[in-house]
BATOR-807686 format. One line per 8 residues: number of its first residue (from 1); their letters; for each residue x, y, z of C-alpha. Coordinates in pm, 1 decimal, decimal comma. Layout:
BEGIN
NUM> A> X Y Z; ... .
//
This chain:
BEGIN
1> MGLTQLCA> 7,5 10,1 1,0; 149,2 323,4 -106,4; 170,8 649,5 115,1; -96,5 828,3 -93,7; -354,9 535,4 -51,9; -245,7 529,6 330,3; -324,8 909,9 383,8; -644,0 876,2 185,8 .
9> MRGAVLFI> -756,8 591,4 418,2; -664,2 783,9 731,4; -872,8 1077,0 607,9; -1157,9 882,8 522,4; -1160,8 723,3 867,3; -1115,7 1067,4 1025,7; -1415,6 1195,3 828,1; -1641,2 894,7 930,8 .
17> CILCTGLS> -1527,7 965,5 1291,8; -1645,9 1333,3 1276,1; -1969,1 1246,9 1095,2; -2067,3 991,4 1354,8; -1979,5 1245,9 1645,5; -2187,4 1504,4 1476,0; -2482,6 1263,5 1439,1; -2461,5 1151,1 1792,2 .
25> VSAQMAFN> -2468,3 1505,6 1923,1; -2769,7 1586,4 1687,1; -2963,7 1279,3 1808,7; -2898,2 1382,2 2172,9; -3034,5 1719,5 2115,2; -3327,1 1593,7 1933,8; -3438,3 1339,3 2192,4; -3348,0 1558,9 2501,4 .
33> PNRFSSTS> -3596,1 1858,9 2471,6; -3536,1 1948,4 2835,3; -3183,8 2045,7 2735,7; -3298,9 2394,9 2634,3; -3628,1 2403,5 2836,1; -3788,1 2746,5 2867,4; -3828,1 2920,9 3202,6; -4144,9 2822,3 3378,3 .
41> YSELLPIS> -4405,1 3093,6 3401,2; -4517,0 2985,4 3726,6; -4180,5 3097,4 3875,0; -4242,0 3453,3 3729,8; -4588,4 3525,4 3849,8; -4663,2 3624,8 4195,1; -4856,5 3400,2 4421,3; -5181,1 3549,6 4520,8 .
49> DSSESNRP> -5365,3 3446,2 4829,7; -5734,6 3284,2 4821,4; -5907,2 3601,3 4871,0; -5763,9 3755,7 4558,8; -5807,4 3449,4 4354,7; -6174,2 3416,3 4448,9; -6246,2 3791,0 4370,0; -6356,2 3734,8 4012,2 .
57> KRATIMSA> -6595,2 3463,8 4114,3; -6734,7 3673,4 4377,4; -6773,1 3975,4 4147,6; -6939,5 3745,9 3878,9; -7188,0 3612,8 4124,7; -7267,9 3947,0 4285,9; -7337,9 4107,4 3939,2; -7548,0 3807,3 3829,0 .
65> MLPGLGQI> -7761,5 3841,1 4152,1; -7804,2 4228,5 4119,6; -7676,9 4436,3 3829,9; -7392,9 4670,6 3937,7; -7328,4 4486,7 4269,1; -7008,3 4347,7 4125,0; -6895,5 4694,1 4005,0; -6950,4 4811,0 4361,9 .
73> YNQKYWKV> -6729,1 4537,5 4487,9; -6468,0 4621,5 4248,1; -6497,1 4990,8 4366,9; -6581,7 5090,0 4011,0; -6886,4 5310,8 4139,7; -6914,2 5513,6 3827,9; -6989,7 5227,9 3636,5; -7317,6 5176,9 3836,4 .
81> GVLYTAGF> -7446,7 5530,8 3729,8; -7378,6 5434,0 3351,9; -7542,0 5103,2 3399,2; -7861,8 5212,1 3565,6; -7890,1 5519,2 3342,5; -7853,3 5292,7 3033,0; -8105,8 5040,7 3191,9; -8368,3 5307,8 3278,1 .
89> AMGYGMKY> -8342,2 5440,0 2929,2; -8388,1 5105,5 2780,6; -8692,3 5042,7 3011,6; -8856,4 5362,6 2911,1; -8800,3 5275,1 2542,0; -8958,2 4937,0 2580,0; -9266,2 5089,1 2750,4; -9318,5 5354,9 2495,1 .
97> NTDSLKRY> -9267,0 5111,5 2215,5; -9498,6 4852,9 2365,7; -9787,8 5115,2 2422,1; -9758,0 5226,0 2077,1; -9764,0 4877,8 1942,2; -10066,3 4805,4 2140,5; -10252,8 5123,9 2019,9; -10159,9 5025,1 1641,8 .
105> QKALTARV> -10249,0 4679,1 1682,8; -10584,6 4779,5 1833,4; -10652,3 5018,7 1549,6; -10555,7 4740,5 1285,3; -10785,1 4495,3 1451,3; -11077,1 4730,2 1454,2; -11024,9 4775,8 1072,3; -10992,3 4411,4 992,8 .
113> DLDTATKD> -11247,9 4233,9 1192,7; -11603,4 4170,3 1072,7; -11770,4 4362,5 1357,8; -11913,4 4685,1 1210,0; -11970,8 4839,1 1561,3; -11599,8 4861,1 1623,1; -11425,9 5154,9 1442,9; -11060,8 5286,5 1452,1 .
121> VWYPNLTD> -11078,5 5573,8 1693,9; -10694,2 5594,2 1738,7; -10577,5 5659,1 1397,1; -10870,1 5729,7 1160,1; -10690,2 5939,7 908,9; -10429,5 5686,6 830,6; -10439,2 5397,9 566,4; -10426,7 5039,9 662,0 .
129> AKVNGERD> -10096,5 5009,7 513,6; -9954,2 5299,4 729,2; -10114,3 5147,6 1038,2; -9967,1 4805,7 961,8; -9614,3 4949,2 906,0; -9627,9 5167,9 1210,6; -9735,4 4847,2 1414,9; -9431,0 4652,7 1265,3 .
137> YYRKNRDM> -9200,0 4939,0 1319,8; -9271,8 4968,1 1702,7; -9286,0 4596,0 1736,2; -8924,1 4568,5 1587,6; -8801,4 4839,6 1827,0; -8953,7 4672,7 2111,4; -8778,5 4349,8 2026,1; -8442,3 4520,5 1971,9 .
145> LIIGFFAL> -8465,8 4680,9 2311,9; -8542,7 4366,1 2490,3; -8238,3 4199,0 2329,4; -8027,2 4509,3 2416,2; -8152,1 4475,6 2788,4; -8027,8 4130,7 2824,3; -7721,3 4217,9 2641,9; -7658,9 4501,6 2879,3 .
153> YTLQIIDA> -7713,4 4245,4 3181,1; -7466,8 4006,6 3043,1; -7209,1 4280,8 2963,1; -7226,4 4403,2 3317,2; -7140,3 4072,0 3441,5; -6849,8 4015,1 3207,1; -6736,5 4356,7 3300,2; -6730,6 4276,9 3668,4 .
161> NVDAHLRE> -6543,4 3974,5 3601,5; -6271,5 4140,8 3390,2; -6225,2 4414,7 3643,6; -6183,4 4181,9 3904,4; -5920,1 3987,4 3707,3; -5731,4 4310,1 3635,1; -5737,9 4429,8 3986,8; -5478,7 4168,3 4057,6 .
169> FEVNKDLA> -5237,7 4322,6 3783,8; -5276,2 4672,6 3857,2; -4957,5 4869,4 3730,9; -4784,3 5023,7 4037,5; -4423,8 5095,4 4157,8; -4371,1 4739,3 4251,4; -4453,9 4574,0 3930,9; -4122,8 4468,3 3741,9 .
177> LRITPDFR> -4067,2 4335,3 3391,1; -3834,7 4024,8 3360,2; -3661,2 3943,7 3050,8; -3510,7 3569,5 3026,1; -3350,3 3381,8 2740,1; -3569,6 3105,7 2591,7; -3497,2 2822,3 2353,8; -3756,0 2631,9 2154,5 .
185> YTSFRTVQ> -3773,7 2354,0 1922,1; -3922,5 2399,8 1573,1; -4085,7 2150,9 1363,5; -3752,6 2070,7 1193,0; -3595,8 1964,8 1532,7; -3368,1 2278,1 1543,4; -3310,8 2514,4 1839,4; -3465,4 2864,0 1789,3 .
193> PGLTLALR> -3340,8 3100,3 2037,6; -3586,7 3389,8 2169,4; -3664,0 3601,6 2475,9; -3951,8 3552,3 2760,3; -4110,4 3844,1 2883,8; -4285,6 3832,2 3215,0; -4436,0 4080,4 3475,8; -4404,6 4018,2 3836,3 .
201> LK> -4431,5 4191,8 4183,7; -4099,7 4286,1 4331,2 .
//
């Protein structure tokens, strides 16, 4: 065996050894995801007591029992005024549209029934089509206000719950931002570096 062939054989063996070492390292990285585990969020968030953790549940139940009570519990008193102002406005609108609907319905019934003794004494100058159109108009308004009333009731419950959650994370001088390195695996089993941002109380 010549010197050239011997050098070529040693180079081939060295290349195979380097290739095997690289594959071994890649395999270890692929099957050991804990090697680059990201920082646990539970270590970064403050531990709240039971009273704070139960605050959203209490606010939700109180708002469901009596609208505005959850806002009072969260000390958002101005929202109670807005809530009841909107509620009374919707209530007045429902009553007005309901009364108008009843009048137009009676006028239309008096016109289309077979009893000649009954007459339209409410809107005698309007046509049948106009009376029918006005009845449908006030009926639609009443139905929309009823839906809006229940939507307002639901929104005030959601608002109380969200305010109770946000109360635990109010921005103050003791709130700090923590930035930590993070490594995650992609779908191609490659390591992707990044940063993790977390807010915590000092």
